C-alpha positions in Angstrom: 0.0 0.0 0.0 1.3 3.4 -1.0 2.1 5.7 2.0 -0.5 8.5 1.9 2.0 11.1 3.0 3.7 11.0 -0.5 0.6 11.1 -2.7 0.8 13.8 -5.4 4.6 14.1 -5.1 6.6 14.6 -8.4 7.3 11.2 -10.2 5.8 9.1 -7.4 2.1 8.5 -8.3 3.0 6.1 -11.1 6.1 3.9 -11.7 5.9 4.7 -15.4 8.1 7.9 -15.4 10.8 6.1 -13.4 10.7 3.1 -15.7 10.7 5.2 -18.9 13.6 7.3 -17.7 15.5 4.1 -16.8 14.8 2.7 -20.2 16.1 5.9 -21.8 19.2 5.5 -19.7 19.8 2.0 -20.9 19.4 3.2 -24.5 22.0 5.8 -24.0 24.4 3.3 -22.5 23.9 1.0 -25.5 23.6 3.5 -28.3 25.9 6.3 -26.9 29.2 4.6 -27.6 28.0 3.6 -31.1 27.2 7.3 -31.8 30.5 8.5 -30.5 32.6 5.8 -32.2 33.8 8.0 -35.1 33.6 11.3 -33.2 36.2 13.2 -31.2 35.6 13.1 -27.5 34.1 16.2 -25.9 36.1 18.0 -23.2 33.2 19.2 -21.1 35.6 20.7 -18.6 33.4 23.6 -17.5 30.2 21.5 -17.6 31.9 18.9 -15.4 33.1 21.5 -13.0 29.6 22.9 -12.6 28.0 19.5 -12.5 30.3 18.0 -9.9 30.1 20.9 -7.5 26.4 21.2 -8.1 25.9 17.6 -7.0 28.3 18.2 -4.1 26.1 21.1 -2.9 22.9 19.0 -3.2 24.6 16.1 -1.3 25.7 18.5 1.4 22.1 19.9 1.7 20.7 16.4 2.0 23.3 15.4 4.6 22.5 18.5 6.8 18.8 18.2 6.4 18.7 14.5 7.2 20.8 14.9 10.3 18.7 17.9 11.4 15.3 16.3 10.6 16.0 12.9 12.1 17.6 14.5 15.2 14.7 16.8 15.8 12.2 13.9 15.2 14.0 11.8 17.9 15.0 9.0 15.5 16.5 5.9 17.0 19.4 4.0 15.4 18.6 0.4 16.2 15.1 0.5 14.8 12.8 3.4 13.7 9.3 2.6 12.7 7.4 4.3 9.9 5.1 6.2 12.1 7.0 6.3 15.5 8.1 9.9 15.1 4.5 11.2 14.7 4.7 14.8 13.6 8.5 14.6 13.2 7.9 12.7 9.9 5.3 15.0 8.6 6.3 18.4 9.9 6.4 20.9 6.9 7.4 24.5 6.8 4.6 26.3 4.8 5.6 27.3 1.2 9.1 25.7 1.5 9.3 22.4 -0.3 13.0 22.5 -0.6 13.7 23.3 3.1 10.9 21.4 4.7 12.5 19.8 7.7 10.6 16.6 6.8 12.4 13.4 6.6 10.3 12.0 3.7 10.8 15.2 1.6 14.6 15.1 2.0 14.5 11.5 0.9 12.5 12.6 -2.1 15.4 14.8 -3.1 17.7 11.8 -2.5 15.6 9.8 -5.0 15.6 12.6 -7.5 19.4 12.9 -7.1 19.7 9.4 -8.5 18.1 10.6 -11.7 20.6 13.5 -11.8 23.4 11.1 -11.4 22.5 9.4 -14.7 24.6 12.3 -16.2 27.7 10.6 -14.7 27.3 7.9 -17.4 26.3 10.4 -20.2 29.5 12.4 -19.5 31.7 9.3 -19.6 30.2 8.4 -23.0 30.6 11.9 -24.5 34.2 11.9 -23.3 34.7 8.4 -24.8 35.7 7.0 -21.4 33.7 3.8 -22.1 36.0 1.8 -19.8 34.3 3.6 -16.9 30.8 2.5 -18.0 31.2 -0.9 -16.3 28.5 -3.4 -15.2 28.9 -2.1 -11.6 28.5 1.5 -12.8 25.3 0.9 -14.8 23.8 -1.6 -12.2 24.3 0.8 -9.4 22.9 3.9 -11.1 19.9 2.2 -12.6 19.0 0.1 -9.6 19.2 2.9 -7.1 16.9 5.1 -9.0 14.2 2.4 -9.2 14.7 1.1 -5.7 14.3 4.6 -4.2 11.0 5.0 -6.1 9.8 2.0 -4.2 11.2 3.3 -0.9 9.5 6.7 -1.4 6.1 5.0 -2.1 6.1 2.4 0.7 8.7 3.2 3.3 9.5 7.0 2.9 10.8 7.5 6.4 11.7 5.6 9.6 14.5 3.0 9.2 15.2 4.2 5.6 17.1 7.3 6.8 20.6 6.1 7.6 21.7 4.8 4.1 20.9 8.1 2.4 22.6 10.0 5.2 25.8 8.0 4.9 25.6 8.1 1.1 25.2 11.9 1.0 28.3 12.2 3.1 30.2 10.0 0.7 28.9 11.9 -2.3 30.1 15.2 -0.8 33.6 13.7 -0.8 33.3 11.9 -4.1 31.8 14.7 -6.2 34.1 17.3 -4.7 37.0 15.1 -5.7 35.8 14.8 -9.2 35.1 18.5 -9.4 38.6 19.3 -8.2 40.0 16.8 -10.7 38.8 19.0 -13.6 41.3 21.7 -12.3 44.8 20.7 -13.5 46.6 22.6 -10.7 44.7 20.5 -8.1 45.8 17.1 -9.5 48.9 16.9 -7.2 46.6 17.1 -4.2 44.2 14.3 -5.3 46.0 11.3 -3.8 43.0 10.0 -1.9 40.9 8.4 -4.7 41.3 4.8 -3.4 40.1 5.9 0.0 36.8 6.9 -1.5 36.1 3.3 -2.5 37.1 2.1 1.0 34.7 4.7 2.5 32.0 3.4 0.2 32.5 -0.1 1.4 32.4 1.0 5.0 29.2 2.8 4.2 27.6 -0.4 2.8 28.6 -2.4 5.8 27.2 0.2 8.2 24.0 0.3 6.3 23.6 -3.5 6.3 24.3 -3.5 10.1 21.8 -0.8 10.7 19.2 -2.6 8.5 19.6 -5.9 10.3 19.4 -4.2 13.7 15.7 -3.7 12.9 15.4 -7.5 12.5 17.0 -8.1 15.9 15.1 -5.3 17.6 11.8 -5.1 15.6 9.7 -2.0 15.6 7.1 -2.8 13.0 9.2 -1.8 10.0 8.4 -4.2 7.1 10.6 -7.3 7.3 10.6 -7.9 3.6 12.0 -4.4 2.9 14.8 -5.0 5.5 15.7 -8.3 3.9 15.7 -6.8 0.4 17.8 -3.9 1.3 20.4 -6.1 3.1 20.6 -8.4 0.1 21.0 -5.5 -2.3 23.7 -4.0 -0.2 25.5 -7.3 -0.2 25.6 -7.3 -4.0 27.2 -3.8 -3.8 29.8 -5.0 -1.3 30.8 -7.9 -3.6 30.9 -5.7 -6.7 32.8 -2.9 -5.0 35.4 -5.3 -3.5 35.9 -6.7 -6.9 36.3 -3.2 -8.4 38.8 -2.3 -5.6 40.9 -5.5 -6.1 41.1 -5.0 -9.9 41.8 -1.3 -9.6 44.2 -1.0 -6.7 45.5 -4.4 -5.6 46.9 -5.3 -9.1 48.3 -1.9 -9.7 51.6 -2.5 -8.0 52.2 -5.6 -10.2 51.5 -3.5 -13.3 53.8 -0.8 -12.0 56.6 -3.3 -11.3 56.3 -4.7 -14.9 56.4 -1.1 -16.3 59.5 -0.4 -14.2 61.2 -3.6 -15.2 60.5 -2.8 -18.9 61.9 0.7 -18.4 65.0 -0.8 -16.8 65.4 -3.2 -19.6 65.0 -0.4 -22.1 67.6 1.7 -20.4 70.0 -1.2 -20.1 69.5 -2.1 -23.7 70.1 1.5 -24.8 73.2 1.7 -22.6 74.5 -1.6 -24.1 74.1 -0.2 -27.6 75.8 3.0 -26.7 78.7 1.1 -25.0 78.9 -1.2 -28.0 79.1 1.7 -30.4 81.8 3.3 -28.3 83.7 0.0 -28.3 83.6 -0.2 -32.1 84.9 3.4 -32.4 87.7 2.6 -30.1 
């Protein structure tokens, strides 16, 4: 049954807009590289700078609002029911949708941010960085947008709050990193990319722990939703660990091979030079 508190909200009354937008996203993923095959990659430097810092600001807003709203509503960590907070879940500042102080409305912005993040993929394709458009990337972007449509319709507050809070914090770090990476003079300070993946993994583990705490200490939050969320987070943990291992754990081996090849090249060059000298002598 749809939660009556979200009736009439943008994109929520029907699943059709979310499914259509996801279908368009898949079409872009499939057709985009074909369209760009014989074209030069776009730079998009200024657009990326604006986009990344724009998402950073939105993520910071959601982080602050979620902390403020859940704190004022007296939310509990171990298990927070859908209606336990009473007016704390439905308090609205008149004529201020964006700054509502309502948990559910902040989570609506979180759902909408998943649509905005489809541009991550579009920008990769336009810049011909197709190696970045992996199964993990597409799976994560498409599934989050659809899952959060379901969350907003059936469980738009209560125990659903911690995952978006942690994720908003991670996205403040992540999108500010990518924003800074568009500025060449900042590259020497951006040594902490691998730690973003580590932080994401910690986020998933904390979210799973928080979700399962509502199974151990039940408060009426739907058990099926808790099981689904935990299972989904486990898939992300597996995929992100695989990504981390492929990206970082194997890198030293590749670096060693590159160094060895360089040494062989230098030694070979030196031998040729020495040989040439010997002949002249």
